[in-house]
N, C-alpha and C positions, 0 to 999 in steps of 0.2 A: 300795950297797946292801944292806943285810941281807937276808938270807934270809925274816924273819919280816915286814919291811915288803913285799918282794916277792911273800908270799902275800895281805896285807892288799888292794894294788892287784888283785891278780888275783882275788880273791872280790868287790872293791867294784866291778869290770867286768862280773863274771859276773852279781852281782845286779841292776845296772844292764841289763844286757841282758835278762836273764829278766822284769824290771818292764816293762821295752819292748816285751817280746815280750806281755806280758800285757796291756798297755795296747793294743796293737795287735789282740789278739785279740777284746778288749771294744768297741774303736771297730769292728771289722768285723762282730761281731755287732748293734751297734747300727745300722751302715749296711746290715746284711741286713735287719733287722727293718722300717726306715724304708722300703726299698724295696720289702719284701712287702707293706707298709702303702698304700706310694703304688700296688703294682699293684692293691692291693685297693680302694682309692678310684676309681683309674682304670677298674677293671672295674663297680665301683657306678654311678659316673657314666655309662659307656658303656650300662650297661643303661637308666638313667634316661634317656638322650638317646634310645634306641630306643623306649622307652616314648614318650616325648613326642614323637618322630617319629611312631610310630603315631596318636597322639592327633590330630596336625596333619593327617596325610594324610588321617585320616577324617573330621576336620572339614573339610577343602577339599573331598573329594568329597561330604559334606553339603551343603556352601556350593555348589559348584557345580550339584549336584540342585535345589536350592533358588532357583537362579539360573535355571535349564534352567526348572525349572515354574512361576515367575513370570514367565518371557518366553513360555511357550506360554499362560498367561494373557492376557498382554498380547498376541501375535500372534491370538489366537483369541477376543478379545472378541468379544461379540455390538455394540457400540458401536464406532466410530472414535474411534483415540486417537494424538493429535498432538503431540509433546514440542518445544517452542519452546524458544529461548535469549531473553534480554531484548530483544533485538531483532524477536521475533516470528518467525525464520526456523526453519523445522523441520530439527528435529537427528534425531528418530526417529520412525516411523509404523508401527503395526500392518497388518494383513491388510485388516480392516476398514475401515481410513481410506482405503488405496489402492484398494479395491473401490466405494467411496463415490465418489471421484474420476474412478476409470475409468483409473487413472494407477500405474506400477509405483513400489514404494517409492525406487528408487536415482533417479528423476527428480525423487523431490519432495525428497528431502533437499539443502538446502541452498537451497530456493526459499522465500521468504515467504510465509507460509501465507494475507495477505490476498490475493493474486492468484486465489485459486481462490474467492473469494466472487463472487456477483453483484451487477456493478454497484458506483458508488459509494457509494450509502446501505448497501448491506449490509457494505462496507468501511468505512464510517464508524462504524455499529454496533457491529463488532467492535473498532477502535480504543478507543472508549468503554468498551466492556467489558472489553476488557484493562486499562484504566488503573485501573477500577474494583478490579479481582481485583489489580492489582500495589499497590496504595494501602491497601487494606483487608484483603488476604492471606484472603480469603474467598471461598468458592465463590459464583461467579455464572452466572445460566443466560440466554440470550436465543433468540427464534427469529430466523433469518435463511436465506437461500437461498445453496446452492454452486453452481458451473455444473462440470458435468463435460465431461470430453474430449470426448465426443459432441457436447456443445452443448447438452443436457437440461440443464432446471434443477431441484433437489432442494430441496424444505422440510425443513428443519434443526433440533434445538433445539442449541445451541450452549453447552457447559458451560465452564467457566474456573476453574483453580485454581494458586497457586504453592506449588511443592516447595523448601523450603529445605534446609541442608545441617546436621550436628551444630553448626554454630555458630550457626545462626539465619541466614547469609546466604542471598541468592537462589540457588539452583541451576537452575532449570527452569521454564516455564509449562508445564502440562498443560493440554490444550485435549480435551475430549469431543465427539465427533459422534454424535448420534442422530437417524437419517432417520425421518421424521414426515409424508413425503408421503401413505401410505397411509392413515393415521389420518386428515390433512387433505382426503383426496378421500373418504373417509367419512362424514366431519363434513358434506362439502359435499351428499354423495348424502342423507344424513337432512334436511339443510337445505332440499334440493330436493323430499324426498319430504313433508316437511311444508309447502311451498310448494303442491305438486301437490295434497295434502289440502285445503289452504284453496281452492285455485281448484274442486276437485270441490264441495266444499261450496256455494262459490259461484255454480258454475254447477246445481247440483241446485235452489238457491235461485230462481235466474233462471228455470230451465225448469219447474217448478210453478207460478211466477206468470204467465209468458207463456203456458204452453198453458193453464192453466185462462182466462184471458183471451180467448186466440184461438180456445178451443174454445166458452165461453161466447157469444160475441157472435154468430158465425154460426148456433148454436143457437136463440140467442133469437129472433133474424131470421126462421129458419124457422119456430119455432112460431109468433109474431107473425103472420107473412106466413098461413101456414097458416089460423089462426083466424079471419082475416079475409077469406080466398078465400069461405067459407060465405055471409059478410053480402052479398056482391057478385053476387046470383043472377038479376038482370034481365041483359036484354041490353044495355042500354046502361052497364052496371057492367065490358064486356068489357075494357076499357082498362085498368082498376083491378087486374083478376083477372092481366093479361097483366103488369103491373110487380110485382105481387106473387110473381108465379110467376117472373120474372126473378132477383128478390131470393134466391128459393129456390134456383134454379138456380146462383146466384153464390157463395151462402153454403157448398153443397155441392162446387163446385168448391175454395173455400177449403181447406174441410175436408180435399179429397182431396188439395190442394197439401202441407197440413202433414203427412197421413200419409205421403205419398210423399217426403217428406224425412226424416221418423222412420224408414222402411224403408232409404233410400239408406245414412244415418247407421249404421245395424245392419250391413248388408251391410260398408261401410268397416272397423267395429270389428271383424269377424268375419273380414276377409278373403276377404271373399267376391266381390269386384269384381275382375275379371282382363279384362287388357289384350288385344285381340285386334284388334292392326292390318289395314288393308286398304286396296287404292287406291283413292282416289275424286278427283272433281272438287270442289276446293276451294269453287270460285266457287258453282257448283249448289248445292253443299251449303249453302251458306251463306245463299243467298237462299234456298233452301227452310225454312232453319231460321227465318229472319225471318218468312217468312209464316206459320210455326205458332203462334210467339210470340204472348203477348197484349200487341198493341202499341196496342189502343184507339184505333186512327184516328191514331195518333202519326205525324210526318213521319221516316222513317228513310232517311238517306242512304248508301248501301254502294258502295263502292269498291274495286276489287281494283288493289295497285300490284306485284304480282309479275311474275315472268319464266318462270314456270312454274306451271299449274293443278291436275296432280294432285300429290297427296300420298297419304303411307302412314302413317294412324294409324287410331285406333279411331274410326269414325264416330260408333257409337251413346254411346259416352263422350262424345266431345268437341260434342255434340248436347245432352246433359246439362247442360255447362258453358257453352255458347253461348247456350242459351236462359235458364239461370238468369241470366245477366249481364243479358240483353237484358231481361228482365222486372223484374231492380233498376232499371235504366237508367228505364223506364217509371215503375215506381211510386214512384221517389225524384226525378221530375222534371216539371214543370208539363205541362199539354196543349199549350199555345203551343211549348213548347221543343222543338228536334229531337236526333235521336240519330245520331251517326256511330258506322259500322264501316269498319273498311280490313281488308282479307287483303293479306299479301305470303308469296312464297316466291320464294326468292333459287336460283341455280344452284347453290349448295353444298347445298341442300337444308333451310337453315332456315326456318321457317315461325314468322309473327308474325300474332298478330290481334290488332286493339285495339278497344272498345267505350267511346264517348266519349259522355256526357251534358252536360247543364247545367242541373243539378239541384242541391239541397239542400248536397252536398257533403259529406265526412266533416271532424268537427273535430279539429285538431292533435292533441290529446290521446288520440282515441280510435285513432288510426292503428295505433298496435303492437297492439292488440287485435282488431282488424277482421275477421280470420280465425278467432277462437276462437269455438267452439261456444256457442250461446246469448246472445252478446252481441251488441247493438244499441248504436248511437251513440247519444248524447245527443239529437240533433234528429230520431230517428225515430219518437218517443213517439207520436204521432198517426198514424203508418201501419201497417196492419197487417205481423207477420211473427213468426216467433222468433227470429232471428238464426240459422238452420243454413245457409242457402244457400251463402254463401261458404265456411265450412269446408267443406262437402260437394263444392264445386268447387274449391278447394285439392287437397284428398286425390285426388280423382279424376285430376288433371292430374298430380300427384306420381305416381299410380299408372301415368301415360301417357308416364312419364319427360319431364314438362316441368315450366315452372315460370310464377306469374303474380304479376305486380306491379302496383301502382297509383300514380295521383299523383290529388291530390285538392285542391281549396281550397273553403273554407265558401262556401256560396250563388254559386259560380262553377261546379262540377261535378266528375265524376269521370271518370278513364280507367282502364279496366282493359286491362292487355297479357298476351296468353299467349303462350310462347315454346316451340318444339320444335326439338330437335337434328335435324341433317339425316341425322345418323347411324341408317342402316336398320336394324341391328343392336341397336339401344336399345331397338325397339318391337317386336322378334321375341320 
């Protein structure tokens, strides 16, 4: 090979190597640039991820606080919240709901809500209410009763609504319970107050009517008899004068009886009657009381059926009661009928006194009101009285710690029974 050709080959190889080196350098530059760009992009992405992570973390904290906030609202709401599944099973409940039932939340979860309703009728009402809510997807309310753990019954307003998910599918059934027992009791109190006001108004009307009649009649009798006495000035008119004098005395006694009843009622209303028991012989006491009553020569049969004679009661108060009932027995029965009185004290100390007549009796429709003040039975219109006697007797017997009951049939008579417990401390 010629030297010239050898040189050409040498320079050609050299040029090729140089070119390769140059290309390699360029490639290396490009690769380094790409690597730097990649590192930059990676750094930017890293910063973006850190920023996004911070945003997500802040959002998570905010969401947790929101959940906690609404959880606090749910748990401390003033009404009971029960979250139920589509079968009516409790899946969550707040504090108020637990308090309303008196049961811990852990014991409520997993139980059918209906088992805490009072009775089958309330449970049926709840099922109908739930079906309406599920079908119409609207809020619905009913009044019902729940049964607490302690056995007490609570009146509540039960509200229900359906909560759906984002796709409109059933998620859960939200039931709210609001206790309105106190409101119901307050409404009853108002209603009772109105009834009482009406009764007082009726009582006032009856009092005015009866008082005017009961006072006017004896006063007219007194006035008439007094004016007629002056015209009987002859000796042979002495019998007529005595008759009018007797009418005056009878009328005055009647007025005294009415005023005495008013005075007794006033003392009772102002709590001025006190119970002062003492030991006395029941048989002797009853016989003396019968003798002092207005019996108008009526046949009175008295019998003691007891095993003991000494009793521990307030004799003065008992005498007022016994006298009043005996006078009623005389007043509301004919002269031909007899009155039967029995007393009985057992060895255990229980005392029973009964006064039975065979008079006009008490109509069935009037029995419930017979102890009301100024109330008189329908069949007593022609017999004088203001309707206070039995009311006073009942209240005095209650002050003594006893009870009064009665049985009666129209036109067959009545029997009034006084009962006192044998516990001595009750009367002390």
